[in-house]
N, C-alpha and C positions, 0 to 999 in steps of 0.2 A: 815653126816659122821664126825667122830671125827678125828682130826689131832693130831699127836704127835710132840712135840717140845723138843729139848734138853735143859737141864738146863746149866747155864754158867759153862765152864770148871773150875775145881778146887774148886767148891763150893758145899756145901750141902744146901738143901732148907727145911725150916720149912713149914709144912703143918698145916694150922690153920682152926678152925671151921667157921670163918668168915673173911671178907676182912679187917683185922686189926691186927697189931702186939700185941694188947691187947687180941685178941681172944685166946681161948684155943688151946694149941699146941697138935696136934693129933699124928704126927710122923715127922721124919726127913728123907728126901730122900737122899740117898748117892750120892757122886760124880759120874758123868757119866750117871745119870738117864735121861730118857725122860718122859715127862708128856703129858697125853691126855688133851686137852682143850675142855671141853664140852660147856662152855659159859664163858663170861667175865663180870665183873662189876667194878664199881668205888668204891674205899675205901680209906684207909689211904695212903698217899704219902710215898713211900719208895725209897731209893737210893740203887742201887746195880750195879753189873758189866755190866748190860745191860741198864743202865741209871736210871733216876729218873722218877717215874710214880705213878699215883694213880689207875692204872689198876691192877685188881687181876683176876687170872685165876682159874676157877672152874675145878678141876681135877676129882671130884666125888661128889655126893650129900653131901653137908655140909663140903667139903674139898677145901680149897683155898691156892694158893701160889701167892706171889707177882710177877707180870710180870717183875719186875726189875731183876729177877734171871732166866728168861726164854728167850731163843734166838728165838724170833718169827720173827725177821727181820723187825719189825714195832714198832713204838712208840704208836700206837693206837690199836684198836680192830682188831683181826684176826679171831674172832669167833662171834657168835650171842650174844647179851646181855642176861644176866641171867634174867629169869622171876621173877617178884616180886620185 
């Protein structure tokens, strides 16, 4: 089952093709969005309103957001690791 988590209040979040700020920007989620976390993986370390982390959340196949902008209540994984 996929759980939904809110993004940090007052922030928009970039959705990227891979777990890095160098990856292609796919879209921007507006303030007040919630995201489904399908799985999580390690990638580029990013600092945001929810801390500094190298955890990235897969919200759809080939779509990642930094966990630094998602309020999961944890500094670690809250979902299964992404395969591959």
